[in-house]
N, C-alpha and C positions, 0 to 999 in steps of 0.2 A: 670569370674574366672573359671578355669578348675574344673570339677567334676569327682570324681572317684566312681564307683559303684562296690560293692563287693557282691559275692554270698557266703554265709557261711552256715554251717550245722545248724540244729535245735538247737543243744547245744549252739553254739556260739551266735546264734541269741537271745536265751533266756538270756544268761549271759549279752549280750550287752544291751538288753532292761532293765534288772534288774539294771545294772550299771547306765543307763541313768535316772532311777527313784530315785537314791540316790541324796543327796544334792550336792555332788561333781560332779556327772554326769550332773545334771541340770545346775550347775554353768558353767561347761565346755561347755555344749551345747549352752549356750548363746553367746559364742565366737566360732562360727563354724570354722573360719579359724584356730584358735589355736588348736581346737580339731582335725580337719583334718590333720594339720601339725604334731601333736603329733602321730596320728595313723600311718601315712605314715612313719614318722621317725622311729618309733618302728618296723614297718614291714621291712623296709630296713635294719636296724641293725640286725634283726633276720635272714633275708635272707643272708646277707653277712657272718654272723657267720656260718650259715649252709654250705655255699659254701666253707668256709675255712676248716671246720671240715670234710666235706665229699663232695668232688667235684663230680659232676654228672658222672655217668658211661660213658656217651658218650665222655667225655674229655679223658678218658683213652684209647679210641679206636682210631686206626689210620684211615685215610681217607677211605681206602677200606672197613674196618670193618663197618664204619658208613654208607657206601653205601649199604652194605648187610643187616644190622640190620633191616631196615623196611620190608624186605621181610618176616620176621618171624611174621609180623602182620597178614599175610594171610595163613600161612602154618606152620606146626611143623617141617618139614624136608626139606632140600635142597640137591641137588646133585652138585658135582663139575662142571658139564656142565652148570647148571643154574647160578652158581657163575661166571663162565667164561663169560657167556653171559652178565651179569650185569656189570662186570668190564672190558669187552672188551679184555679178555685174549685169548691167543692162545689155541687151543684144547690141552688138556692134562696138562695145567698149573694149573688148578683148583684143581686137586687131591693133588699136592704138597702143594698148599696154604692151603687147608683144613686140611692136616696133621699138618702143621705149626701152624695154628690157634687152632687146638685141643691141641697141646702141650702148647699153651699160655692160654688155658681155654676159649677161645671165642666160640669154637664149641666143640661138643662131637660126636663121632661116634654113629649113631643110632643103638641101640642093636637089634632092630627088623629087620631093613632093611640094610644089609651090603652095603657099598658104599654110604650111605646117611649120612647126618650130622644134628644134632639138635643144638640149641643154648645152650651154656654152662650154667650150673646151677647158677654159680655166676653172670653171665651176666643177666640171667633171673631175679634173685633176685634184683640186683641193678637197672635194667631197670624198673621193676615194682614198686619199692619203689619210684622212681622219677616220673614216669608217672602215677602211680596209675592204671595201666592196670591190671585187674584181670584175664584175660583169660589164660595167661601163668602160673600164680600161680596154677590154677586148673589143667591145662593140665600136668604140670610137677610134681604135687603132692607135691609142696613146701608148708610148713606151712604158714598160713595166714599172710599177711603183712599188712601194714597200710591201704591199699586200702580196705581190707575186714573188717576192724574194724571200719571204719568211720560210724558215725550216718547218717541216712537219714533225710531229712527235714520233 
């Protein structure tokens, strides 16, 4: 029979153990297949609801944007020539593309370094909420998101 292993925060671990100590928890634990099916079913329903209510930011991005997005894992700013290189564009096409993406909110002109671009604030917020990456929250001065509020084990 397949097994699923989950890593959860300390809070959920405590609540799960407290639940298993109740009469209902002990009763359900005696039927492990039922309990496992119940947990997976509830998780899948919640995940589908979340996807319907708030689709991941990456789905909103077109293919070239999705290819450029990971570059921001290593740097705060990109230049049009760097984007041209990644996307295989002709020299000079990156500047127009960056302006187009800035109008769409995917990028923003870097206020410190003219001719360079940073990831748009809304993209940073949505990307971090989904991936729980904290680095860009701090770098961009964006108020703490769910990743910064999670309990540690």
